[in-house]
C-alpha positions as CSV (number, residue, x, y, z in Angstrom):
1,M,12.3,24.6,3.4
2,A,12.4,21.0,2.3
3,V,15.6,19.6,1.5
4,S,16.3,19.5,-2.4
5,H,17.0,16.1,-4.1
6,L,20.7,16.7,-4.5
7,T,21.3,17.6,-0.9
8,A,19.2,14.6,-0.2
9,A,21.5,12.5,-2.0
10,A,24.9,13.9,-1.0
11,V,24.9,11.3,1.8
12,G,24.7,8.1,-0.3
13,A,25.3,5.2,1.9
14,G,25.3,7.3,5.1
15,A,21.3,8.2,4.4
16,A,20.8,7.8,8.6
17,L,23.1,10.8,9.3
18,L,21.0,13.2,6.6
19,T,17.7,12.1,8.0
20,D,18.6,13.0,11.7
21,R,19.9,16.1,10.4
22,L,16.7,16.5,8.1
23,R,14.6,15.8,11.0
24,A,16.1,17.8,13.4
25,A,15.4,21.0,11.3
26,G,12.0,20.3,10.7
27,A,12.3,18.7,7.0
28,L,11.6,15.0,7.6
29,R,8.1,15.5,8.7
30,T,6.3,12.0,8.5
31,A,8.6,9.7,6.1
32,S,11.6,7.7,5.9
33,L,12.6,4.7,3.6
34,A,15.3,2.1,4.6
35,G,15.1,1.0,1.1
36,S,13.0,-1.4,-0.9
37,T,12.8,-3.8,-4.3
38,V,12.6,-0.5,-6.1
39,A,14.9,1.5,-4.5
40,A,18.2,1.3,-2.8
41,P,19.3,2.2,0.3
42,T,21.7,4.6,-1.2
43,A,18.4,6.3,-2.7
44,A,17.0,6.3,0.7
45,A,17.2,9.9,1.4
46,W,16.6,11.2,-1.7
47,V,13.2,9.3,-2.7
48,T,12.0,10.1,1.0
49,D,12.4,13.3,0.5
50,F,10.2,13.2,-2.9
51,L,7.9,11.5,-1.1
52,N,7.6,14.5,1.6
53,A,7.9,17.0,-1.2
54,V,4.9,15.3,-2.9
55,Y,2.4,14.2,0.4
56,Y,4.1,14.5,3.9
57,A,5.7,17.8,4.0
58,K,2.9,19.5,3.2
59,E,0.1,20.7,5.3
60,P,-2.8,18.4,5.9
61,E,-5.0,20.6,3.5
62,N,-3.1,20.1,0.8
63,R,-2.1,16.4,0.7
64,H,-3.6,14.2,-2.0
65,L,-3.5,10.9,-2.1
66,D,-3.6,10.8,-5.7
67,D,-0.7,12.8,-5.8
68,L,1.0,10.1,-3.5
69,R,0.1,7.5,-5.5
70,L,1.2,9.7,-8.5
71,A,4.5,10.0,-7.1
72,F,4.7,6.1,-6.3
73,T,4.6,5.6,-9.9
74,V,7.1,8.0,-11.1
75,L,9.3,6.0,-8.7
76,T,8.2,2.5,-10.4
77,T,7.7,3.4,-13.9
78,Y,10.9,4.4,-13.7
79,W,12.3,1.3,-12.1
80,N,10.5,-0.5,-14.7
81,E,11.9,1.8,-17.5
82,H,15.6,1.1,-16.2
83,G,15.4,-2.4,-17.0
84,S,14.2,-3.2,-13.0
85,Q,17.1,-2.0,-11.7
86,R,17.0,-0.2,-8.3
87,I,16.7,3.1,-8.0
88,G,20.4,4.6,-6.5
89,G,21.5,7.2,-5.6
90,S,23.3,8.8,-8.6
91,D,19.3,8.8,-10.4
92,V,19.0,12.1,-7.9
93,L,20.1,13.8,-10.8
94,R,17.6,12.9,-13.4
95,F,14.8,13.5,-11.0
96,H,16.4,16.7,-9.6
97,R,16.5,18.1,-13.6
98,A,13.0,17.0,-13.9
99,F,11.5,17.9,-10.7
100,G,13.9,20.9,-9.2
101,T,12.6,23.9,-10.9
102,A,9.0,22.8,-9.5
103,R,10.0,22.9,-6.1
104,L,12.3,26.0,-6.0
105,R,8.9,27.4,-6.9
106,G,6.9,25.3,-4.4
107,T,4.3,24.4,-6.7
108,G,2.4,22.3,-4.0
109,G,2.0,25.2,-1.7
110,R,5.6,26.4,-0.5
111,T,8.9,26.1,-1.6
112,G,10.3,22.4,-2.0
113,T,7.0,20.8,-2.3
114,L,5.3,19.4,-5.4
115,D,1.5,19.6,-7.1
116,R,0.2,17.0,-9.7
117,A,0.9,19.1,-12.7
118,A,4.3,19.5,-11.7
119,L,4.3,15.4,-11.1
120,L,3.0,14.5,-14.8
121,A,5.2,17.2,-16.7
122,G,8.3,15.9,-14.6
123,G,7.2,12.5,-15.3
124,A,7.1,13.4,-19.1
125,T,10.5,14.7,-18.6
126,L,11.6,11.2,-17.4
127,F,9.9,9.0,-19.8
128,G,8.6,11.1,-22.5
129,P,5.3,12.4,-23.9
130,W,3.2,9.6,-23.6
131,F,3.6,9.8,-19.2
132,P,0.7,12.4,-18.6
133,A,-1.7,10.5,-20.5
134,A,-0.7,6.8,-19.2
135,A,-0.3,8.1,-15.7
136,E,-4.5,8.6,-15.8
137,D,-5.4,5.6,-17.7
138,P,-6.5,2.8,-16.2
139,S,-5.8,0.3,-19.1
140,R,-2.4,1.4,-19.1
141,L,-2.0,1.4,-15.6
142,G,-0.6,-2.2,-13.5
143,W,1.6,-3.2,-10.7
144,G,2.5,0.5,-9.8
145,I,3.5,1.2,-13.2
146,A,2.7,3.4,-16.0
147,F,3.1,1.9,-19.4
148,P,3.2,3.8,-22.9
149,S,1.0,1.3,-24.4
150,V,-1.6,-1.5,-23.3
151,A,0.7,-4.0,-25.7
152,A,3.7,-3.0,-23.2
153,K,1.5,-3.8,-19.9
154,A,0.3,-6.7,-21.5
155,E,3.7,-8.1,-21.8
156,H,4.9,-7.1,-18.4
157,D,6.5,-9.8,-16.2
158,P,5.3,-8.6,-12.3
159,E,8.0,-11.6,-11.4
160,V,10.7,-9.5,-12.1
161,R,10.2,-7.8,-9.1
162,L,9.7,-11.1,-7.0
163,A,13.2,-11.7,-8.0
164,S,14.4,-8.9,-5.9
165,A,12.1,-9.2,-3.0
166,Q,13.1,-10.7,0.4
167,V,10.0,-13.6,0.4
168,G,10.6,-15.8,3.3
169,P,8.2,-19.1,4.3
170,L,4.8,-18.5,5.4
171,T,4.1,-18.3,8.9
172,P,0.8,-18.3,9.8
173,P,-0.9,-19.0,13.3
174,R,0.7,-21.6,14.8
175,R,-0.2,-22.0,18.4
176,P,-3.7,-23.6,19.6
177,V,-6.6,-21.6,18.8
178,E,-7.5,-20.5,22.6
179,E,-4.2,-19.2,23.1
180,Q,-4.6,-17.1,19.7
181,V,-5.2,-13.4,19.4
182,W,-8.3,-12.7,17.2
183,H,-9.0,-9.2,16.6
184,T,-11.8,-7.7,14.1
185,Y,-11.5,-4.2,12.3
186,P,-14.9,-2.0,11.3
187,P,-16.5,-2.4,8.4
188,V,-15.9,-0.2,5.3
189,E,-18.9,0.6,3.4
190,V,-18.4,-0.1,-0.4
191,P,-21.0,1.3,-3.4
192,D,-21.5,-2.1,-5.0
193,A,-20.3,-6.0,-4.3
194,G,-20.1,-7.3,-7.4
195,A,-17.6,-3.8,-8.6
196,T,-15.9,-4.4,-4.9
197,A,-15.4,-8.2,-5.7
198,A,-14.0,-7.2,-9.6
199,A,-11.6,-4.5,-8.1
200,L,-10.2,-6.8,-5.4
201,L,-9.8,-9.9,-8.5
202,A,-8.2,-7.2,-10.3
203,V,-4.8,-7.8,-8.3
204,E,-2.5,-5.4,-10.7
205,H,-4.5,-2.3,-9.9
206,W,-4.1,-3.3,-5.9
207,P,-1.4,-0.3,-5.8
208,E,-4.2,2.4,-6.9
209,Y,-5.7,1.3,-3.7
210,A,-2.8,2.9,-1.6
211,S,-3.7,5.3,1.6
212,E,-1.2,7.4,2.9
213,L,-0.4,4.5,5.1
214,G,1.1,1.8,2.6
215,R,0.3,-0.1,-0.4
216,F,0.0,-3.5,-2.1
217,T,2.0,-4.7,-4.5
218,P,1.4,-8.1,-6.3
219,L,4.8,-9.9,-7.1
220,R,3.1,-13.3,-9.4
221,R,2.1,-14.1,-12.5
222,R,-1.5,-14.8,-11.5
223,G,-4.7,-13.4,-10.3
224,L,-5.5,-13.2,-6.3
225,D,-5.7,-16.7,-5.5
226,G,-2.1,-17.6,-4.5
227,Q,-0.8,-14.3,-5.2
228,T,1.9,-13.0,-2.5
229,F,2.2,-9.0,-2.3
230,E,4.5,-6.6,-1.1
231,I,3.3,-4.3,1.8
232,E,5.0,-1.1,2.4
233,V,3.2,0.2,5.7
234,V,4.1,3.5,7.2
235,G,4.7,3.0,10.7
236,F,4.7,6.0,13.6
237,P,7.5,5.3,16.5
238,S,6.9,9.2,17.2
239,P,4.5,11.9,15.5
240,K,8.1,12.9,13.7
241,L,9.8,9.9,13.2
242,P,7.6,7.3,10.7
243,V,9.3,4.6,9.1
244,F,8.5,2.1,5.9
245,I,7.9,-1.3,7.3
246,R,8.0,-3.8,3.8
247,A,6.4,-7.3,4.6
248,Y,4.7,-10.1,2.4
249,V,1.9,-12.0,2.4
250,T,0.1,-14.8,0.3
251,V,-3.4,-15.0,-0.4
252,Q,-4.8,-18.3,0.4
253,D,-8.3,-19.7,0.7
254,L,-10.2,-17.3,-1.8
255,V,-14.0,-18.3,-1.6
256,T,-16.5,-17.1,-3.6
257,A,-20.3,-17.6,-4.3
258,D,-19.2,-19.4,-7.4
259,A,-17.9,-22.4,-5.1
260,P,-20.8,-22.1,-2.0
261,D,-19.8,-25.4,0.2
262,A,-16.1,-23.6,0.2
263,L,-17.7,-20.4,1.2
264,A,-19.8,-21.9,4.0
265,R,-16.9,-23.5,5.6
266,W,-14.6,-20.4,5.3
267,V,-17.5,-18.0,6.7
268,E,-18.2,-21.0,9.5
269,E,-14.5,-21.6,10.5
270,V,-14.3,-17.4,10.8
271,R,-17.4,-17.2,13.0
272,A,-16.4,-20.3,15.0
273,G,-13.3,-18.7,15.9
274,F,-14.9,-16.0,17.0
275,A,-17.8,-17.4,18.9
276,S,-15.3,-18.2,21.8
277,R,-14.5,-14.2,22.5
278,P,-17.5,-12.3,23.5
279,D,-14.7,-9.5,23.8
280,E,-14.7,-9.4,19.6
281,L,-17.3,-9.0,17.3
282,S,-17.3,-11.8,14.4
283,P,-16.5,-9.7,10.8
284,I,-19.5,-11.4,9.8
285,P,-23.0,-10.8,11.1
286,D,-25.5,-13.5,11.2
287,D,-27.7,-11.8,8.4
288,A,-25.2,-11.1,6.2
289,E,-25.0,-12.5,2.7
290,V,-21.2,-13.0,2.2
291,H,-19.9,-12.7,-1.4
292,A,-16.1,-13.5,-1.5
293,G,-13.4,-14.0,1.6
294,F,-9.9,-14.7,1.7
295,D,-6.8,-15.3,3.7
296,L,-3.5,-12.8,3.6
297,V,-1.1,-15.6,5.1
298,C,2.0,-13.6,6.3
299,H,5.4,-14.6,5.5
300,E,8.9,-14.8,7.8
301,G,9.8,-11.0,8.7
302,H,6.3,-9.4,9.0
303,F,5.8,-7.3,12.2
304,M,2.9,-9.6,13.1
305,G,5.2,-12.7,13.4
306,D,3.0,-16.0,12.8
307,A,0.0,-14.0,11.8
308,K,-2.9,-14.2,9.1
309,N,-5.5,-11.7,8.3
310,R,-9.0,-12.3,6.4
311,L,-10.5,-10.2,4.1
312,V,-15.0,-10.5,3.9
313,L,-16.8,-8.6,1.3
314,Y,-20.6,-9.2,2.1
315,S,-24.2,-7.7,2.5
316,Q,-26.5,-6.8,5.0
317,G,-29.7,-4.7,5.1
318,G,-29.2,-3.6,1.5
319,R,-25.7,-2.1,1.8
320,S,-22.0,-4.0,1.0
321,Y,-19.2,-3.8,3.2
322,V,-15.9,-5.0,3.2
323,R,-13.7,-6.2,6.4
324,A,-10.7,-7.1,7.9
325,A,-10.2,-9.4,11.0
326,G,-6.5,-10.8,11.8
327,T,-5.5,-13.7,14.1
328,W,-2.0,-14.0,15.4
329,D,0.2,-16.1,17.7
330,P,1.8,-14.1,20.8
331,M,4.3,-12.1,19.6
332,T,8.2,-12.4,21.1
333,W,9.5,-9.8,23.3
334,H,10.9,-7.7,20.3
335,L,7.6,-8.1,17.8
336,A,5.8,-7.0,20.6
337,E,8.0,-4.0,21.3
338,M,7.8,-3.3,17.7
339,Y,4.1,-3.8,16.8
340,D,3.0,-1.5,20.2
341,R,5.9,1.5,19.0
342,V,5.3,1.3,15.4
343,G,3.1,-1.6,14.3
344,R,-0.3,-1.3,15.9
345,W,-1.7,1.9,15.3
346,S,-0.6,1.8,11.6
347,Q,-2.2,-1.9,11.2
348,H,-5.5,-0.8,12.7
349,A,-6.0,2.8,10.6
350,F,-4.8,0.9,7.6
351,W,-7.8,-1.6,8.1
352,G,-10.1,0.9,8.3
353,M,-10.2,2.5,12.5
354,E,-9.1,6.0,12.0
355,T,-9.8,8.4,8.6
356,P,-10.4,7.3,5.4
357,R,-7.2,8.7,4.0
358,Q,-5.3,6.1,6.2
359,S,-7.1,2.8,5.1
360,M,-6.6,1.0,2.3
361,L,-10.5,-0.3,2.6
362,H,-11.4,2.9,1.9
363,Q,-9.6,3.8,-0.8
364,L,-10.9,0.5,-2.7
365,A,-14.3,1.6,-2.0
366,E,-13.4,5.8,-3.2
367,Q,-11.9,3.6,-6.6
368,V,-14.9,1.5,-6.9
369,A,-17.2,4.7,-6.6
370,R,-14.8,6.1,-9.1
371,G,-15.0,3.1,-11.8
372,L,-19.4,2.8,-11.5
373,A,-19.6,6.5,-12.1
374,A,-16.9,6.7,-14.8
375,D,-19.2,3.6,-16.2
376,G,-22.4,5.7,-16.0
377,G,-22.7,3.8,-13.1
378,G,-23.1,6.7,-10.2
379,A,-21.8,5.7,-7.3
């Protein structure tokens, strides 16, 4: 039986002790939260329990990523509706009133779990009757928040969240190029290059591309170029002990077909870096038509250390793809140990090496396909 919100909240600042007990009981199968810009450490246990009830604690056949994204929307909307104050231990009482009965009924398949209908109904209890429709209306969704109106969304300032974030200085790779690690992840096919480019440029919708391993939330009052993202990535030090790892990246060197010379220079630099590494494929095939690319540069505290990741959107043979490629300095011993135990698998899966529901790029492709279908363009 999943643990209730109230039981999870009882620990307050002693969340770690409760987490150990829940783990021993098998209740925390896949997620633990140590605090974020939205949730304070005192809320970690019950927020974790809420996410488990919606997704992670369910049997695989009952897990739906749309439900997990909706659960995050509920949490972030609650934070926004309450003056952008971090969710705390006492807020569990409101969530228990909104979702407790549905959890007792086991709407998600077994006692303690929640399905989408219960999430929407609970959201209406928390926020008002406007929430269920807003949560499924792209024009009223942004930055992981559902808004009561399009006007309310237009008035939102994403830098409110930036003020609570711990964004240190940029830490790109610094070692000589020949000493750096360069790694390419598999290409992920997308249904349309133009629609995918538009989806990437619509930064406020990046949280809607979340996978079960993490999500990107934009923090700055600007478009993609120069945008800073807060990343929440789920790492797995052991099969039953995953954790959320929070980090920050900023977009640099955004290039598109509108500036062909800059695009050509960016492509040449990427290809040249991989040319001297015969054990790694270039992320940009020789016959590819590149539509856009950019670097995601890490900030201090990122689990990859001094690093950056590149995303490239290209077409080849009548099909279009988005692909990631990372470059990082050799890690210090403590980062290398954490990466080996927590980060490596999550990093690889997040960029497309495992199943689609674990990969943000696959989820981006799925959201693009949905948008095309909704617009009558097919998928």
